[in-house]
N, C-alpha and C positions, 0 to 999 in steps of 0.2 A: 418463572418459577421462583419462591420469597423463602425467609426463614436461613438457617443455616446453610442449607445444600448450593445455592445462591453462587455463595463466589468460590468455592470449592470448582463449581460449574464452569463457572466467566473464567478461573484464572485457567481452568484445564482446557476451554477451547483456546484460550490465548497462546497456553502451551505448544499445542497442537501447529497451531497457524506458526509457531515462532521454530516449530520442527519441522515446518515443509517448509518453511518460506531457506532453511539455512540450509535444506537438504540440498533446495534448488540453484540457494547463493554456492555452495559449494562445489559443483558441478561449475558455473560460470567464474567461478577464481579461479579453478581446475581448466579452463578453457581460458581466461584471461589470460593466467601466469604463462602458459601452454604457446597462445600463439603470440602473447609481448616474445620469452625465450627465442621463438624459428627466429622472427620476425628482425628481433638486435643480435642473433648471435650468427642467425646461419646469412639471412638479407644484407647486416650491417645496418638499419635505420637506425635513427637515433632515437633516444630511450624515448621521450615524450610521443614523437610522430607513431611510431610503435605502439605506444597505451594505447594512443585516442582510437586507433583498428582495431586492436587486441579487446579494447573494452567494447568497439562495435560490435564485433562476435559476439561477445562474450553477453550483451543486454539482446542480440535474436535471441538467442539461446536459453537464456533466461525466462521471456517471453513463452516462451512455448512450454514451462516446464510452471513456471506461475501461475499460467492460467488453464491448463489443462489437469493442474494437479494441486498445486498449493489452495485457487480459489477456483477450483470448478463447479464450489456451489453458488456463488458468486453471479450476480444478472447479469443476462449478455440476452436478452431476448432478440432484442431488434437488432437489423442490421447499423440502425444511426444508433444504438448503444455500442457496438463493437466500434464503430468509427471512431466513436467516443473515448470510448477505451483506449484503444491503440493508437491515438492522438495525444490524450494526456499522458501515455504508459512512455512513449516520444519524448514529449516536452521532460517528462520528469528523470526521463533516462539520462535526454540531453544537462540537465542541471547536474546528477550525480558525473555522467562521464568530467565533466568541467571541473567540480571537485574533488576528485580519484587525482584526474591528470595533473592540475592543480598543484596539488601535491609534488607529485612527480615533478614537475615543472620547478619549484621553490626547491625541490631540494637536488636534484640535479644543475642547474642553473646558477641558482641562489646562492646553497652553501658545498657548490661542487665536487659532488657523491657521482661520480661518473662509475665507476664499474660496475661489474656486472652481478656481487652480491649486494650493493649497494642500489642498487638502479632495483632489483627484487626487493628488499625491503620496502623500498620506501613506496613501491607500487602497493606493498602488501598493507601498512600501515593507509592508502590514501583508500583501496578498495573498503577498510574497515570502517572510515569513515564517512565514507561515499554510500555505504552499506547502512550503516542509520538512518541516511538521509530517505533512499529508497523506501525500507520496509511502511517511516513513518509514512510517507508520500503514498506510497502505493495500497496502503492497506484505507488510507482517509480518502483519498481521488479517482483512483483507479477504479480499482478495485471493490467497490462497493458495498456491503451488507444486503441484500434484499429483507424488502422491508416481511418480519414475521408475523403472523395471524394472533392474533387474540387467542391467548393461551385457554381461558373461561369462554362457551359460549353466551351467545348473546339470548337476555332471561326468556322463557317462556312464559305467556299465560296461559291458561285453564283453555284445553280443550286443545291446543298443540301450535294455536298462530302466534306468531314472537309477539312479542309484549311492545307496545307503545313506547316509543323516547318520553320519558316523563316528563310532564308542563310544569314550568314556573307559573302558579296564579301569585297576581300580585292584586289584590284587590283596587278596584283606581280611586278610590282617597289616598289610598298610602305609595299612588306613583307622587316620583319628580313635580313634575307638572304641580297637582293637587297639592303638592304639600310647601311650593313658592310660592303659588296664590296667596294659602292659611297663613304665612307669616306677617 
């Protein structure tokens, strides 16, 4: 696509991708905070330990949403590709888990913000920071775009046969070796 319609089309695709990622992220956010509050409120776990478990549960639900909703059109043809995708997803999710719960750790134990409201606000902030990293890493490394076919078909020669690739015809006297010898 070229011309004045290329840019809106690109932004439209990115907008749809961000919207789908946001829907999956919103469901993961609800799961994350829901599990976090149940574990801290009912079971009495410390905030960071509860945050790690809540994030792990949200990661599992998010993978299903991202794979089968947001990035369902992305490459996943072979079993090896699915294994690689899952490995990369878990790797980048683990980094996101450290970012998210690192924020919770610093605010809870470093700043002493350990009340219910404070831990929820800090968890919310940690999720936001980790989400930026996850969006970039998932779309760049995990759910890679399928290579597109060219928009314009290959040239066709007369008679309907595919045209041969053009050949560069260089006379021998202008080749590098000849010009070097004549100097």
